[in-house]
N, C-alpha and C positions, 0 to 999 in steps of 0.2 A: 601539597594538593595531590590527591590520588588520581589515577587515570580516569576512574569513573566520575569523579568530581569535575575533572577537566572536560570530559565529554558532555556532562550535564550543562556546564557553563557554555560550551560551544553551541550545543543544540538550542539552548535558551536564547543566546545572542542572535542566532540565525532566525529564530521565530520572531523575535522582537524587531528585526530589521529586514524581514522577508520582502518588503516592497521597495527596499532601497538598493542602490547600486553598490553592493559590498562584494569584496573579493576575499580570497583565502588569506592574503596578507592582513587585511583589515580584521578578520576574525581572530587570527593568531595574535595580533597586537592587542586586541581588546581583551583576550583571555590570558595574556601574559605568558605566551609560549612561542617557540619558533615555528615557522611555517613547516619546516622539514619534520619536526617532531609531531606536529598536528596531523600532517598528511600520513605519516607512518602509522600513528595510532588509529586514525580513521579507517585506513585501508585494512589494517589488521583486524579491527573490530567488525567492520561492515562490508569489506571487499568492494569499496567504492571510494572515489575521491571526494574531497570536501566540495569541490565545484559541482560535480555531477549530482551529489546529494542536494545541494542548494537549488540547482535547476529543477530537479524533480519535485522538491517541496514547493517551489514557486509555481510550477505548472499545475500541481495538484490544487493549490490555493486558488489559482486562476480558474481552474476547472470548476471549483465550487462557486466562484463568483459568477461565472457564465450561467450556471444553472439557477443560482439563488438570486441573482440581480438582473432580471430581464429588462429593467429600466436602463441598464447601462449597455452602451454599444460595445462591440468587440474592441474598438480602438480605446474606449474608456478603460476597459479592463487591462488592455496592453499598457497604457500609460500608468495605471495603478500599480503595475508590477514592474515598472522600470524600463519599458520598451517605448521607443519614440515613434514606431511605425507598425502598421498591421503586418507588414512583410516579415520583420524581424521576430515579432511575437508569434506569428503563425509558424515560422520555421522552428522556433524553440518548442512550441506547443506540440507540433506534429512529431518531433523527435521523441517526446515522452508518450504521447497518447496515440500516435499513428493515425491521427485524424485532425482535420482543420478545426479551429475554434468554432466557426459557424456551424459545422456539421455536428460537433460535440454538443453544442447548445440545443440544437433541434432534436437530437437523439434522446435527450433526457437521461444520459448515463450517470452512474454513480461516480463521484469524484474522490473515492477512497483508494486510489491506486497507490499512493505513496504517503500514508500518514506519517506523522512525526515519529522518529525512532525513540526508543526508550533505553537509556543506558543503565537502568537499575538492575540489580541482581539479587535474587533471594538465595538463601542457603541451599547449596546443591545445584543451583542453576548453572547452565553452560554459558560461560561468558561470550563464546563465539557465536551463539545462536542469535540471529537478528530478530529483534522484537520491535513491535510498533505500539505507539501509545494510542489506545482506543478508549481511554478513560472518559472522553467527552460523551461517549455513547452509553455509559453505565446506567444512567437514570432510565433509559429506554429498556435496557436489559432487565431492570428491576420490574418494570411494568409488564414485561412479557416473560416472567420467570417460568411459566408453565408451557411456553412455546418451544418448538424444536429448532435446533441449529443444524444446518447442513455444512459440514466442514470438508474442505478440499485442500490438497497440496499437489504440486507438480511432480510427476515422476521423472527422475533423471534430469533435473535442471542443471546440475553442474556440467555435464557434457555439452549441453546447449550453450551455457556461458563460455565454455572453452572454445566453441566455434567463434563466438563474438559476444561481447557484452550487449550489443544491440540486438542480437538474436535472442538473448535471454530476456531483454526488455519486451520484445515482441511476444514471447511465450507468456510472460506475466500479464501483459495487456490482454492477450487473447483468453487467458484463463479467467480474468475478471469479466470479460465480455460474455463468456459462456455461462458464468454464474448469474450475471445480470439477466441473460436471456431466459434462464430457468426460474428466476425469482418471480414472485407475485408482485402485484402493484404496491402492496404495503410492506413488503419484505425489505430488509436492509442488508446490503452487501458491503463487506469491509475486509481489510487485510490485517492479519495478525502477526505475520512473519515474513521472512524473505520470499518464501514460495507458498505461503499458507493463507487461505481465504475462507471466509465464513458467510453464510446467509443466515440472518436471524429472521425466521418466519414469523408470521402473526397468528399462528395456529398451533394448538396442542395435538393436532391430528397426525399420528405417525405415518399413515399412508400418504398424506399430503406431502410430508417432508421426503418420504422415500421416492415419490414420483419425481420430485425436483432433483433429487440426487441421480436418479436413473436418466433423466433428461441430460444432465451434465455428462455422465459417463458414456452415454450413447455416442458422444462425439470423440471418444478416445481413439487416438490414431490419426485423426484428421490433422493435416500439417499446418504450420505457419510457414510463410515464404520469406526467406532472407536471401537477398541478392540472387534470386532465381533458384535457390535451393529449397527443396521441400524438407522440413524438419518435423517429423511426427510429434504430436503433443498429446499426452494423456494425463489425466488427473486421478489421483486416489481420493475416494470420497467416503464419508460416513455420516450418520445422523446421530444426534445426541440431544437429550433433554436434561438440563441440569437442575431444574426445579429451584428450590431455595437453599441449595447447598453452598452457594457462593455468596458470602456476605460482603466481601471486599473485591475491588477491581482486580487485584493481582491474583486472587483465587479464581476468578472467572477466566482470566487469560490462561492460567496454568491448566485449568480443567479442559478448556477447548483444545489446547495443544496436546494434552495427554490423551484425550479422546481420539484424536487423529492417529497418534502413534500406537495406541493400544489396539486400534482396529486393523492394523497392517498384519 
């Protein structure tokens, strides 16, 4: 079994058991590898532990449930994702979203903070670049093929992560929030990489997309606060319209990523 095949099996197992009380040992056992080998591979590929990834995915799914299932109470959602109390669930949720579940639900935020990672690699692709699976949104992309994308990534995320992984999480969360704030009611905000986010607008109007981009970049330099320390946060942004040049999901992902990098 190759390393990519192992990662694919690990990610699939976690998705299938996301609501269960599973741990790194359970995942390693189910995928026929040692815990130490799994942790080493996961950190090398994604710069995060298996446990931390699982918590972030679980809280992302819980965030979606909070928004999409108003008939369920916060405790119902907590129990659904393996927590026996509001307190324990709220603590885990706040660590990821920097917001209480009840506040998150009332804010109507996007829940695409931490989509499923994608271990696949195309010819020439950089294995170490974190990629997220956004294939579930592809049908929507097709219906809006003439609309503009607003693409952003965080400037100097690595030094922020070197302060603390929690500081990096705050920067990522704040970046998503700034994009949500700039997005229109029918726009979709999602994450495509470790520090890369996209707004899919509902308009083919270039000026409309440019105004949203400028609203995001107007906040460049405003800080996130980590343990009383102000850490300036800035986003690089561009706009792009892909039209019908992307017939497959992987082509779309690559085109968005390339648009960001070519604009720098």
